LUMVEXLUM-166444 format. One record per atom (N, C-alpha, C): residue number from 1; residue in one letter; atom name; x, z, y. Coordinates in nm, 4 decimals. Each point is the difference from the previous one (the first is absolute). Example, Ala and Ser with C-alpha at 12.3 -4.5 7.8 and 13.67 -1.06 7.14 Angstrom:
2
R  num  residuo  atomo         u         w         v
R    1        A      N    1.3190    0.7800   -0.5690
R    1        A     CA   -0.0890    0.0000    0.1190
R    1        A      C    0.0900    0.0000    0.1200
R    2        S      N   -0.0350   -0.0720    0.1050
R    2        S     CA    0.0820    0.0060    0.1190
R    2        S      C   -0.0770    0.0730    0.1090
***
This chain:
182
R  num  residuo  atomo         u         w         v
R    1        M      N    0.0865   -0.0080   -0.1212
R    1        M     CA   -0.0742    0.0166    0.1259
R    1        M      C    0.0681   -0.0014    0.1370
R    2        T      N   -0.0559   -0.0755    0.1032
R    2        T     CA    0.0865    0.0083    0.1121
R    2        T      C   -0.0758    0.0865    0.0854
R    3        Y      N    0.0660    0.1017    0.0570
R    3        Y     CA   -0.0756    0.1047    0.0884
R    3        Y      C    0.0438   -0.0520    0.1473
R    4        I      N   -0.0974   -0.0298    0.0907
R    4        I     CA    0.0200   -0.0416    0.1426
R    4        I      C   -0.0374    0.1138    0.1040
R    5        Q      N    0.0837    0.0577    0.0491
R    5        Q     CA   -0.0222    0.1200    0.0986
R    5        Q      C   -0.0795   -0.0869    0.1325
R    6        T      N   -0.1225    0.0596    0.0577
R    6        T     CA   -0.0412   -0.0901    0.1008
R    6        T      C    0.0482    0.0796    0.1291
R    7        E      N   -0.0509   -0.0462    0.1073
R    7        E     CA    0.0519    0.0554    0.1161
R    7        E      C   -0.0816    0.1352    0.0565
R    8        I      N   -0.1001    0.0341   -0.0985
R    8        I     CA   -0.0328    0.1426    0.0295
R    8        I      C    0.0418    0.0831   -0.1297
R    9        D      N    0.0790    0.1021    0.0394
R    9        D     CA    0.0759    0.0903   -0.0944
R    9        D      C   -0.0926    0.0364   -0.0793
R   10        G      N    0.0407   -0.0055   -0.1425
R   10        G     CA   -0.0580    0.0617   -0.1018
R   10        G      C   -0.1002   -0.1163   -0.0699
R   11        V      N   -0.0342   -0.1122    0.0552
R   11        V     CA   -0.0900   -0.0778   -0.0426
R   11        V      C    0.0887   -0.1224   -0.0578
R   12        W      N   -0.0366   -0.0260   -0.1405
R   12        W     CA    0.0612   -0.1006   -0.0598
R   12        W      C   -0.0833   -0.1099   -0.0590
R   13        I      N    0.0543   -0.1175   -0.0120
R   13        I     CA   -0.0656   -0.1075   -0.0819
R   13        I      C    0.0934   -0.0141   -0.1131
R   14        I      N   -0.0614   -0.0076   -0.1323
R   14        I     CA    0.0611   -0.0144   -0.1168
R   14        I      C   -0.0235   -0.1443   -0.0795
R   15        E      N    0.0872   -0.0824   -0.0126
R   15        E     CA   -0.0293   -0.1218   -0.0638
R   15        E      C    0.0558    0.0192   -0.1410
R   16        P      N   -0.0778   -0.0202   -0.1120
R   16        P     CA    0.0409    0.0093   -0.1182
R   16        P      C    0.0680   -0.1131   -0.0528
R   17        K      N    0.0860   -0.0121   -0.1167
R   17        K     CA    0.0594   -0.1100   -0.0661
R   17        K      C   -0.1159   -0.0289   -0.1243
R   18        V      N   -0.0506   -0.1356    0.0370
R   18        V     CA   -0.1211   -0.0432   -0.0850
R   18        V      C    0.0808   -0.0972   -0.1198
R   19        F      N   -0.0366    0.0191   -0.1285
R   19        F     CA    0.0669   -0.0895   -0.0923
R   19        F      C   -0.1358   -0.0867   -0.0514
R   20        P      N    0.0058   -0.1257    0.0552
R   20        P     CA   -0.1227   -0.0823   -0.0571
R   20        P      C    0.0706   -0.0774   -0.1351
R   21        D      N   -0.1074   -0.0109   -0.0798
R   21        D     CA    0.0262   -0.1048   -0.1264
R   21        D      C   -0.1324   -0.0846   -0.0251
R   22        P      N    0.0006   -0.0651   -0.0886
R   22        P     CA   -0.1163   -0.0773   -0.0252
R   22        P      C   -0.1214    0.0686   -0.0428
R   23        R      N    0.0200    0.1360   -0.0440
R   23        R     CA   -0.1133    0.0956   -0.0159
R   23        R      C   -0.0691    0.0507    0.0857
R   24        G      N    0.0847    0.0224    0.1331
R   24        G     CA   -0.0618    0.0707    0.1279
R   24        G      C    0.1201    0.0712    0.0894
R   25        Y      N    0.0011    0.1201   -0.0002
R   25        Y     CA    0.1354    0.0599    0.0666
R   25        Y      C   -0.0072    0.1277   -0.0404
R   26        F      N    0.1182    0.0665    0.0377
R   26        F     CA    0.0081    0.1507   -0.0209
R   26        F      C    0.0902    0.0415    0.1234
R   27        F      N   -0.0305    0.1136    0.0437
R   27        F     CA    0.0732    0.0812    0.0980
R   27        F      C   -0.0120    0.1582   -0.0236
R   28        E      N    0.0942    0.0644    0.0606
R   28        E     CA    0.0070    0.1459    0.0077
R   28        E      C   -0.0785    0.0124    0.1106
R   29        A      N   -0.1124    0.0919    0.0130
R   29        A     CA   -0.0828    0.0439    0.1206
R   29        A      C    0.0592    0.1220    0.0774
R   30        Y      N    0.0591    0.0762   -0.0973
R   30        Y     CA    0.0428    0.1432    0.0506
R   30        Y      C    0.0972    0.0626   -0.0944
R   31        K      N    0.1162    0.0168    0.0362
R   31        K     CA    0.1097    0.0485   -0.0765
R   31        K      C    0.0534    0.1399    0.0838
R   32        K      N   -0.0355    0.0967   -0.0576
R   32        K     CA    0.0316    0.1350    0.0754
R   32        K      C    0.1367    0.0242    0.0596
R   33        E      N    0.0969   -0.0268   -0.0895
R   33        E     CA    0.1391    0.0129    0.0309
R   33        E      C    0.0357   -0.0860    0.1182
R   34        E      N   -0.0358   -0.1367   -0.0365
R   34        E     CA    0.0321   -0.0810    0.1185
R   34        E      C   -0.0751    0.0188    0.1296
R   35        F      N   -0.1214    0.0236   -0.0084
R   35        F     CA   -0.0615    0.0568    0.1264
R   35        F      C    0.0484    0.1102    0.0673
R   36        E      N    0.0418    0.1002   -0.0680
R   36        E     CA    0.0729    0.1293    0.0616
R   36        E      C    0.1312   -0.0324    0.0382
R   37        A      N    0.0591   -0.0985   -0.0536
R   37        A     CA    0.1423   -0.0144    0.0573
R   37        A      C   -0.0160   -0.1034    0.1227
R   38        N      N   -0.0825   -0.0513    0.0294
R   38        N     CA   -0.0129   -0.0659    0.1131
R   38        N      C   -0.0791    0.0513    0.1096
R   39        I      N   -0.1206    0.0627   -0.0185
R   39        I     CA   -0.0853    0.0587    0.0882
R   39        I      C   -0.0016    0.1569   -0.0050
R   40        G      N    0.0071    0.0451   -0.1100
R   40        G     CA    0.0078    0.1611   -0.0122
R   40        G      C   -0.1125    0.0363   -0.1025
R   41        V      N    0.0272    0.1425   -0.0157
R   41        V     CA   -0.1117    0.0576   -0.0977
R   41        V      C   -0.1449    0.0081    0.0599
R   42        V      N   -0.0956   -0.0598   -0.0587
R   42        V     CA   -0.1271    0.0114    0.0201
R   42        V      C   -0.0739    0.0270   -0.1082
R   43        N      N   -0.0823    0.1113   -0.0309
R   43        N     CA   -0.0520    0.0308   -0.1033
R   43        N      C   -0.1471   -0.0566   -0.0164
R   44        F      N   -0.0113   -0.1358   -0.0508
R   44        F     CA   -0.1310   -0.0402   -0.0094
R   44        F      C   -0.0749    0.0691   -0.1026
R   45        I      N   -0.1166    0.0147    0.0353
R   45        I     CA   -0.0893    0.0902   -0.1094
R   45        I      C   -0.1308   -0.0741   -0.0289
R   46        Q      N   -0.0271   -0.1158    0.0529
R   46        Q     CA   -0.1355   -0.0699   -0.0123
R   46        Q      C    0.0226   -0.1347    0.0212
R   47        D      N   -0.0675   -0.1006   -0.0845
R   47        D     CA   -0.0115   -0.1459    0.0469
R   47        D      C   -0.1533   -0.0289    0.0217
R   48        N      N   -0.0171   -0.0588    0.1138
R   48        N     CA   -0.1332   -0.0507    0.0275
R   48        N      C   -0.0173   -0.1605   -0.0069
R   49        E      N   -0.1195   -0.0480    0.0034
R   49        E     CA   -0.0174   -0.1466   -0.0056
R   49        E      C   -0.1277   -0.0200    0.0792
R   50        S      N   -0.0154   -0.1073    0.0928
R   50        S     CA   -0.1349   -0.0328    0.0476
R   50        S      C    0.0071   -0.1397   -0.0055
R   51        Q      N   -0.1386   -0.0572   -0.0084
R   51        Q     CA   -0.0202   -0.1406    0.0086
R   51        Q      C   -0.1025   -0.0244    0.1340
R   52        S      N    0.0345   -0.1082    0.0694
R   52        S     CA   -0.0580   -0.0210    0.1241
R   52        S      C   -0.0102   -0.1608    0.0149
R   53        S      N   -0.1030   -0.0486    0.0681
R   53        S     CA   -0.0177   -0.1252    0.0399
R   53        S      C    0.0649   -0.0314    0.1290
R   54        F      N   -0.0086   -0.1548    0.0336
R   54        F     CA    0.0465   -0.0449    0.1098
R   54        F      C   -0.0406    0.0653    0.1241
R   55        G      N    0.1002    0.0455    0.0972
R   55        G     CA   -0.0512    0.0410    0.1400
R   55        G      C   -0.0240    0.1595   -0.0005
R   56        V      N   -0.0012    0.0533   -0.1430
R   56        V     CA   -0.0031    0.1618    0.0044
R   56        V      C    0.1336    0.0603    0.0699
R   57        F      N   -0.0273    0.0896    0.0878
R   57        F     CA    0.1032    0.0775    0.0393
R   57        F      C   -0.0162    0.1419   -0.0274
R   58        R      N    0.1107    0.0674   -0.0634
R   58        R     CA   -0.0097    0.1444   -0.0335
R   58        R      C    0.0967    0.0714    0.0757
R   59        G      N   -0.0291    0.0962    0.0949
R   59        G     CA    0.1097    0.0679    0.0695
R   59        G      C   -0.0608    0.0128    0.1395
R   60        L      N    0.0933    0.0399    0.0613
R   60        L     CA    0.1411    0.0588   -0.0005
R   60        L      C   -0.0221    0.1396   -0.0360
R   61        H      N    0.0439    0.0421   -0.1217
R   61        H     CA   -0.0312    0.1314   -0.0440
R   61        H      C    0.1389    0.0746   -0.0051
R   62        Y      N   -0.0243    0.1242   -0.0057
R   62        Y     CA    0.0869    0.0955   -0.0298
R   62        Y      C   -0.0611    0.1449   -0.0128
R   63        Q      N    0.1039    0.0847   -0.0685
R   63        Q     CA   -0.0521    0.1531   -0.0318
R   63        Q      C    0.1087    0.0715    0.0812
R   64        K      N   -0.0474    0.0928    0.0627
R   64        K     CA    0.0688    0.1045    0.1071
R   64        K      C    0.0712    0.0985   -0.0761
R   65        G      N    0.1026    0.0506    0.0593
R   65        G     CA    0.0594    0.1291   -0.0531
R   65        G      C    0.0640   -0.0070   -0.1299
R   66        Q      N   -0.0229    0.0986   -0.0699
R   66        Q     CA    0.0626    0.0286   -0.1365
R   66        Q      C   -0.0551   -0.1079   -0.0961
R   67        F      N   -0.1120   -0.0684    0.0431
R   67        F     CA   -0.0811   -0.0939   -0.0874
R   67        F      C    0.0456   -0.1393    0.0194
R   68        S      N    0.0980   -0.0138    0.0759
R   68        S     CA    0.0725   -0.1430    0.0405
R   68        S      C    0.0390   -0.0661   -0.1354
R   69        Q      N   -0.0136   -0.1233    0.0022
R   69        Q     CA    0.0318   -0.0864   -0.1122
R   69        Q      C    0.1099   -0.1040    0.0197
R   70        A      N    0.0926   -0.0188   -0.1037
R   70        A     CA    0.0920   -0.1147    0.0143
R   70        A      C   -0.0685   -0.1250   -0.0818
R   71        K      N    0.0188   -0.0970    0.0103
R   71        K     CA   -0.0688   -0.1228   -0.0882
R   71        K      C    0.0912   -0.1058   -0.0156
R   72        L      N   -0.0032   -0.0426   -0.1447
R   72        L     CA    0.0641   -0.1092   -0.0378
R   72        L      C   -0.1101   -0.1080   -0.0437
R   73        V      N   -0.0073   -0.0944    0.0965
R   73        V     CA   -0.1312   -0.0867   -0.0246
R   73        V      C    0.0398   -0.1524   -0.0566
R   74        R      N   -0.0836   -0.0766   -0.0645
R   74        R     CA    0.0193   -0.1250   -0.0416
R   74        R      C   -0.1310   -0.0668   -0.0153
R   75        V      N    0.0006   -0.1291    0.0057
R   75        V     CA   -0.1103   -0.0657   -0.0457
R   75        V      C    0.0266   -0.0890   -0.1569
R   76        I      N   -0.0943    0.0219   -0.0644
R   76        I     CA   -0.0177   -0.0487   -0.1315
R   76        I      C   -0.0458   -0.1392   -0.0158
R   77        K      N   -0.1250   -0.0232    0.0858
R   77        K     CA   -0.0848   -0.1104    0.0199
R   77        K      C   -0.0260   -0.0271    0.1232
R   78        G      N    0.0370   -0.1336    0.0759
R   78        G     CA   -0.0594   -0.0188    0.1142
R   78        G      C    0.1279    0.0143    0.1122
R   79        K      N   -0.0458    0.0083    0.1263
R   79        K     CA    0.1082    0.0256    0.1148
R   79        K      C   -0.0725    0.0937    0.0940
R   80        V      N    0.0983    0.0792    0.0640
R   80        V     CA   -0.0561    0.0997    0.1006
R   80        V      C    0.1147    0.0061    0.1065
R   81        L      N   -0.0625    0.0349    0.1502
R   81        L     CA    0.0908    0.0359    0.0782
R   81        L      C   -0.0048    0.1661   -0.0084
R   82        D      N    0.1332    0.0281   -0.0045
R   82        D     CA    0.0124    0.1619   -0.0310
R   82        D      C    0.0498    0.0596    0.1200
R   83        I      N   -0.0461    0.1069    0.0664
R   83        I     CA    0.0509    0.0515    0.1005
R   83        I      C    0.0330    0.1405    0.0198
R   84        A      N    0.0962    0.0435    0.0485
R   84        A     CA    0.0516    0.1619    0.0078
R   84        A      C    0.0250    0.0191    0.1589
R   85        V      N   -0.0684    0.1070    0.0342
R   85        V     CA    0.0353    0.0368    0.1440
R   85        V      C    0.0574    0.1557   -0.0051
R   86        D      N    0.1100   -0.0188    0.0705
R   86        D     CA    0.0731    0.1390    0.0214
R   86        D      C   -0.0673    0.1015    0.0892
R   87        L      N   -0.0123    0.1210   -0.0547
R   87        L     CA   -0.0744    0.1035    0.0625
R   87        L      C    0.0948    0.1180    0.0096
R   88        R      N    0.1332   -0.0208   -0.0096
R   88        R     CA    0.0811    0.1095   -0.0002
R   88        R      C    0.0470    0.0220    0.1426
R   89        K      N   -0.0381    0.1138    0.0651
R   89        K     CA    0.0376   -0.0048    0.1538
R   89        K      C    0.1444    0.0048    0.0311
R   90        S      N    0.0966    0.0515   -0.0904
R   90        S     CA    0.1309    0.0095    0.0195
R   90        S      C    0.0831   -0.1474   -0.0469
R   91        S      N   -0.0876   -0.0834   -0.0374
R   91        S     CA    0.0670   -0.1366   -0.0247
R   91        S      C   -0.0016   -0.0869    0.1232
R   92        P      N    0.1260   -0.0721   -0.0079
R   92        P     CA    0.0217   -0.0972    0.1086
R   92        P      C   -0.1131   -0.1204    0.0042
R   93        T      N   -0.0591   -0.0035   -0.1229
R   93        T     CA   -0.0947   -0.1308   -0.0155
R   93        T      C   -0.1439    0.0873   -0.0078
R   94        F      N   -0.0058    0.1047    0.0346
R   94        F     CA   -0.1482    0.0657    0.0230
R   94        F      C   -0.1018   -0.1146    0.0652
R   95        G      N   -0.1115   -0.0010   -0.0685
R   95        G     CA   -0.0973   -0.0960    0.0660
R   95        G      C    0.0078   -0.1459   -0.0417
R   96        K      N    0.1168   -0.0484   -0.0452
R   96        K     CA    0.0341   -0.1300   -0.0419
R   96        K      C   -0.0737   -0.0324   -0.1500
R   97        H      N   -0.0184   -0.1296   -0.0261
R   97        H     CA   -0.0511   -0.0217   -0.1336
R   97        H      C    0.0843   -0.1187   -0.0561
R   98        L      N   -0.0241   -0.0028   -0.1246
R   98        L     CA    0.0790   -0.1249   -0.0725
R   98        L      C   -0.1096   -0.0493   -0.0927
R   99        S      N   -0.0091   -0.1339    0.0018
R   99        S     CA   -0.0858   -0.0903   -0.1012
R   99        S      C    0.0769   -0.0722   -0.0862
R  100        V      N   -0.0341    0.0198   -0.1263
R  100        V     CA    0.0568   -0.0986   -0.0990
R  100        V      C   -0.0909   -0.0622   -0.0937
R  101        E      N    0.0252   -0.1241   -0.0295
R  101        E     CA   -0.1059   -0.0643   -0.0836
R  101        E      C    0.0452    0.0368   -0.1583
R  102        L      N   -0.1054    0.0408   -0.0672
R  102        L     CA    0.0309    0.0336   -0.1544
R  102        L      C   -0.0851   -0.0813   -0.0689
R  103        S      N    0.0281   -0.0630   -0.1091
R  103        S     CA   -0.0653   -0.1050   -0.0678
R  103        S      C    0.0558    0.0123   -0.1621
R  104        E      N   -0.0902   -0.0578   -0.0759
R  104        E     CA    0.0183   -0.0146   -0.1529
R  104        E      C    0.1155   -0.1038    0.0063
R  105        E      N    0.0174   -0.0917    0.0853
R  105        E     CA    0.1191   -0.0941   -0.0129
R  105        E      C    0.1306    0.0587    0.0421
R  106        N      N    0.0182    0.0847    0.1022
R  106        N     CA    0.1186    0.0457    0.0520
R  106        N      C    0.0341    0.1363   -0.0780
R  107        K      N   -0.1095    0.0672   -0.0508
R  107        K     CA    0.0379    0.1117   -0.0709
R  107        K      C    0.0617    0.1165    0.0712
R  108        R      N   -0.0009   -0.0182    0.1258
R  108        R     CA    0.0669    0.1134    0.0793
R  108        R      C   -0.0620    0.1251   -0.0073
R  109        Q      N    0.0725    0.1011    0.0144
R  109        Q     CA   -0.0692    0.1520    0.0323
R  109        Q      C    0.0517    0.0434    0.1289
R  110        F      N   -0.0998    0.0901    0.0370
R  110        F     CA    0.0487    0.0519    0.1273
R  110        F      C   -0.0102    0.1608   -0.0072
R  111        F      N    0.0924    0.0643    0.0345
R  111        F     CA    0.0236    0.1482   -0.0161
R  111        F      C   -0.0172    0.0465    0.1503
R  112        I      N   -0.0996    0.0997    0.0055
R  112        I     CA   -0.0447    0.0645    0.1253
R  112        I      C    0.0192    0.1332   -0.0251
R  113        P      N    0.0873    0.0780    0.0703
R  113        P     CA    0.0189    0.1474   -0.0139
R  113        P      C   -0.1095    0.0810    0.0814
R  114        R      N   -0.0019    0.1231   -0.0306
R  114        R     CA   -0.0818    0.1018    0.0524
R  114        R      C    0.0132   -0.0144    0.1623
R  115        G      N   -0.1068    0.0175    0.0707
R  115        G     CA    0.0260   -0.0107    0.1454
R  115        G      C   -0.0772   -0.1277    0.0521
R  116        F      N   -0.0442   -0.0723   -0.0719
R  116        F     CA   -0.0602   -0.1442    0.0448
R  116        F      C   -0.1450   -0.0084   -0.0363
R  117        A      N   -0.0760   -0.0807    0.1044
R  117        A     CA   -0.1258   -0.0630   -0.0276
R  117        A      C    0.0155   -0.1259   -0.0969
R  118        H      N   -0.1021   -0.0240   -0.0900
R  118        H     CA    0.0320   -0.1180   -0.0857
R  118        H      C   -0.1385   -0.0776   -0.0113
R  119        G      N    0.0060   -0.1347    0.0033
R  119        G     CA   -0.1145   -0.0833   -0.0317
R  119        G      C    0.0233   -0.1290   -0.0500
R  120        F      N   -0.0899   -0.0737   -0.0515
R  120        F     CA    0.0295   -0.1279   -0.0390
R  120        F      C   -0.1347   -0.0977    0.0310
R  121        L      N    0.0321   -0.1163    0.0074
R  121        L     CA   -0.1102   -0.1089    0.0270
R  121        L      C    0.0248   -0.1084   -0.1119
R  122        V      N   -0.1235   -0.0229   -0.0641
R  122        V     CA    0.0094   -0.0991   -0.1153
R  122        V      C   -0.0112   -0.1318    0.0630
R  123        L      N    0.1176   -0.0812   -0.0317
R  123        L     CA   -0.0030   -0.1602    0.0502
R  123        L      C   -0.0311   -0.0932   -0.1144
R  124        S      N   -0.0258    0.0336   -0.1156
R  124        S     CA   -0.0503   -0.0947   -0.0972
R  124        S      C   -0.1431    0.0323   -0.0218
R  125        E      N   -0.0757   -0.0884   -0.0901
R  125        E     CA   -0.1101    0.0112   -0.0564
R  125        E      C   -0.0297    0.1303   -0.0681
R  126        E      N    0.0978    0.0606   -0.0517
R  126        E     CA   -0.0011    0.1385   -0.0709
R  126        E      C    0.1311    0.0406   -0.0009
R  127        A      N    0.0199    0.1435    0.0050
R  127        A     CA    0.1302    0.0755   -0.0217
R  127        A      C   -0.0183    0.1140   -0.0980
R  128        I      N    0.1007    0.0228   -0.0951
R  128        I     CA    0.0064    0.1188   -0.0569
R  128        I      C    0.1294    0.0663    0.0526
R  129        F      N   -0.0263    0.1138    0.0467
R  129        F     CA    0.0983    0.0781    0.0815
R  129        F      C    0.0401    0.1284   -0.0768
R  130        S      N    0.1405    0.0145   -0.0320
R  130        S     CA    0.0442    0.1401   -0.0913
R  130        S      C    0.0791    0.0688    0.0812
R  131        Y      N   -0.0012    0.1237    0.0049
R  131        Y     CA    0.0867    0.1048    0.0614
R  131        Y      C    0.0244    0.1273   -0.0622
R  132        K      N    0.1215    0.0251    0.0162
R  132        K     CA    0.0349    0.1418   -0.0531
R  132        K      C    0.0072    0.0811    0.1194
R  133        V      N   -0.0330    0.1371   -0.0175
R  133        V     CA    0.0099    0.1016    0.1002
R  133        V      C    0.0644    0.1248   -0.0441
R  134        D      N    0.0548    0.0763    0.0977
R  134        D     CA    0.0597    0.1144   -0.0497
R  134        D      C   -0.0731    0.1216    0.0279
R  135        N      N   -0.1183   -0.0157    0.0276
R  135        N     CA   -0.0783    0.1444    0.0430
R  135        N      C   -0.1580   -0.0440   -0.0544
R  136        T      N   -0.0792    0.0852   -0.0133
R  136        T     CA   -0.1350   -0.0274   -0.0417
R  136        T      C   -0.0851   -0.0276    0.1232
R  137        Y      N   -0.0964   -0.0695   -0.0096
R  137        Y     CA   -0.1034   -0.0128    0.0997
R  137        Y      C   -0.0641    0.1277    0.0453
R  138        A      N   -0.0117    0.0261    0.1129
R  138        A     CA   -0.0570    0.1280    0.0624
R  138        A      C   -0.0857   -0.0313    0.1194
R  139        P      N   -0.1321   -0.0110   -0.0348
R  139        P     CA   -0.0980   -0.0599    0.0944
R  139        P      C   -0.0098    0.0935    0.1317
R  140        Q      N    0.0426    0.1205    0.0079
R  140        Q     CA    0.0061    0.0794    0.1099
R  140        Q      C    0.1122   -0.0355    0.0948
R  141        A      N    0.0906   -0.0428   -0.0542
R  141        A     CA    0.1007   -0.0569    0.0768
R  141        A      C    0.0286   -0.1481    0.0473
R  142        E      N   -0.1036   -0.0783   -0.0423
R  142        E     CA   -0.0071   -0.1480    0.0199
R  142        E      C   -0.0219   -0.0343    0.1315
R  143        M      N    0.0707   -0.0904    0.0578
R  143        M     CA   -0.0037   -0.0369    0.1457
R  143        M      C    0.0040   -0.1538   -0.0022
R  144        S      N   -0.0488   -0.0559    0.1028
R  144        S     CA    0.0066   -0.1431    0.0176
R  144        S      C    0.0115   -0.0541    0.1356
R  145        I      N    0.0809   -0.1039    0.0333
R  145        I     CA    0.0237   -0.0427    0.1400
R  145        I      C   -0.0640   -0.1565    0.0002
R  146        L      N   -0.0658   -0.0233    0.1160
R  146        L     CA   -0.0791   -0.1134    0.0155
R  146        L      C    0.0825   -0.1243   -0.0074
R  147        Y      N   -0.0379   -0.0966   -0.0942
R  147        Y     CA    0.0708   -0.1044   -0.0307
R  147        Y      C    0.0390   -0.1033    0.1129
R  148        N      N   -0.1080   -0.0007    0.0788
R  148        N     CA    0.0408   -0.0867    0.1178
R  148        N      C    0.0210    0.0715    0.1338
R  149        D      N    0.0624    0.1142   -0.0081
R  149        D     CA    0.0602    0.0798    0.1427
R  149        D      C    0.0860   -0.0853    0.0442
R  150        P      N   -0.0189   -0.0567    0.1360
R  150        P     CA    0.0964   -0.0885    0.0716
R  150        P      C    0.1179    0.0615    0.0179
R  151        S      N    0.0232    0.1371   -0.0068
R  151        S     CA    0.1441    0.0574    0.0158
R  151        S      C    0.0895   -0.0424   -0.1008
R  152        L      N   -0.0544   -0.0305   -0.1150
R  152        L     CA    0.0837   -0.0216   -0.1265
R  152        L      C    0.0375   -0.1287    0.0049
R  153        G      N   -0.0808   -0.1176    0.0509
R  153        G     CA    0.0628   -0.1272    0.0068
R  153        G      C    0.0138   -0.0785   -0.1228
R  154        I      N   -0.0890    0.0349   -0.1025
R  154        I     CA    0.0012   -0.0698   -0.1280
R  154        I      C   -0.0593   -0.1366    0.0173
R  155        D      N    0.0849   -0.0982   -0.0597
R  155        D     CA   -0.0553   -0.1386    0.0049
R  155        D      C   -0.0823   -0.0225   -0.1295
R  156        W      N   -0.1221   -0.0182    0.0308
R  156        W     CA   -0.0933   -0.0266   -0.1240
R  156        W      C   -0.0026   -0.1575   -0.0310
R  157        P      N    0.0135   -0.0344   -0.1140
R  157        P     CA    0.0240   -0.1500   -0.0508
R  157        P      C   -0.1426   -0.0660   -0.0004
R  158        I      N   -0.1074    0.0912    0.0044
R  158        I     CA   -0.1320   -0.0492   -0.0157
R  158        I      C   -0.0911    0.0578    0.1231
R  159        S      N   -0.1051   -0.0763    0.0103
R  159        S     CA   -0.0713    0.0485    0.1335
R  159        S      C   -0.0766    0.1297   -0.0354
R  160        E      N   -0.0333    0.0600    0.1070
R  160        E     CA   -0.0567    0.1594   -0.0285
R  160        E      C   -0.1519   -0.0238   -0.0585
R  161        S      N   -0.0576   -0.1065    0.0137
R  161        S     CA   -0.1428   -0.0384   -0.0443
R  161        S      C    0.0250   -0.0127   -0.1879
R  162        Q      N    0.0995   -0.0364   -0.0155
R  162        Q     CA    0.0062   -0.0097   -0.1513
R  162        Q      C    0.0538    0.1387   -0.0709
R  163        L      N    0.0368    0.1029    0.0686
R  163        L     CA    0.0390    0.1218   -0.0440
R  163        L      C   -0.1139    0.0935   -0.0741
R  164        I      N    0.0182    0.0274   -0.1142
R  164        I     CA   -0.1022    0.1030   -0.0655
R  164        I      C    0.0739    0.1269   -0.0039
R  165        I      N   -0.0618    0.0947    0.0640
R  165        I     CA    0.0631    0.1279    0.0465
R  165        I      C   -0.1216    0.1220   -0.0525
R  166        S      N    0.0461    0.0901   -0.0525
R  166        S     CA   -0.1095    0.1190   -0.0326
R  166        S      C   -0.0515    0.0587    0.1443
R  167        E      N   -0.0941    0.0645   -0.0167
R  167        E     CA   -0.0590    0.0567    0.1331
R  167        E      C    0.1054    0.1192    0.0350
R  168        K      N    0.0474    0.0718   -0.1147
R  168        K     CA    0.0911    0.0986    0.0374
R  168        K      C    0.1215   -0.0466    0.0539
R  169        D      N    0.0609   -0.1134   -0.0234
R  169        D     CA    0.1182   -0.0346    0.0683
R  169        D      C   -0.0301   -0.0658    0.1470
R  170        K      N   -0.1343   -0.0390    0.0249
R  170        K     CA   -0.0247   -0.0501    0.1219
R  170        K      C   -0.0222    0.1187    0.0974
R  171        Q      N   -0.0113    0.1167   -0.0616
R  171        Q     CA   -0.0178    0.1105    0.0926
R  171        Q      C    0.1346    0.0849    0.0157
R  172        A      N    0.1122   -0.0664   -0.0305
R  172        A     CA    0.1347    0.0620   -0.0156
R  172        A      C    0.0454    0.0439    0.1388
R  173        A      N    0.0822    0.0935    0.0384
R  173        A     CA    0.0705    0.0316    0.1049
R  173        A      C    0.0861   -0.1164    0.0692
R  174        L      N    0.0105    0.0045    0.1319
R  174        L     CA    0.0977   -0.0789    0.0720
R  174        L      C    0.1402    0.0560   -0.0379
R  175        F      N    0.0992   -0.0741    0.0199
R  175        F     CA    0.1352    0.0449   -0.0516
R  175        F      C    0.0518    0.1267    0.0988
R  176        N      N   -0.0486    0.0021    0.1362
R  176        N     CA    0.0282    0.0997    0.0897
R  176        N      C   -0.0787    0.1275   -0.0250
R  177        E      N   -0.0863   -0.0102   -0.1047
R  177        E     CA   -0.0889    0.1217   -0.0406
R  177        E      C    0.0372    0.0433   -0.1324
R  178        A      N    0.0912   -0.0678   -0.0684
R  178        A     CA    0.0605    0.0392   -0.1413
R  178        A      C    0.0678    0.1368   -0.0102
R  179        E      N   -0.0029    0.0426   -0.1064
R  179        E     CA    0.0902    0.1186   -0.0319
R  179        E      C    0.1291   -0.0575   -0.0512
R  180        Y      N    0.1247    0.0450    0.0557
R  180        Y     CA    0.1112   -0.0698   -0.0188
R  180        Y      C    0.0837    0.1092   -0.0974
R  181        F      N    0.1109   -0.0492   -0.0487
R  181        F     CA    0.0931    0.0734   -0.0697
R  181        F      C    0.0993    0.0377    0.0864
R  182        E      N    0.0780    0.1263   -0.0460
R  182        E     CA    0.1160    0.0428    0.0987
R  182        E      C    0.1437   -0.0711   -0.0705
***
């Protein structure tokens, strides 16, 4: 695997070595020793998967305090625009975001450490999204930032009229109202 450090400290893109042959392909999606040698120790405790259709946006979610989660995300089927927003007040990139296209073709993974809001937009007819987390879901600590907050400057590749967003996510806080990490 190739580990690519992004311009936001702690956020990584991981590109696997894919071995295709006439039967299909094979690749290692996660190898603990290699991950820890490049990124550090993260105790992943749960794998999650979601299925969504074109235009679905899920996010920008995070959990506050002791319930914060690091995530290792990838797309099994389809294509998404994946977004991480730095909520660490002490970070030089506080308030900045990073967008990465993840797809079944590029097989990229995106590592997002604790202290970030996260979301993804489905760009294909359907997407199956898989992710590892290092902490359990805690509804009492769940927070969201509004997807179209102008202060974030996220460049959406489809029109707002095509977005499918939950009512809960439509009511999310603006970035300047969010609870940040120290």
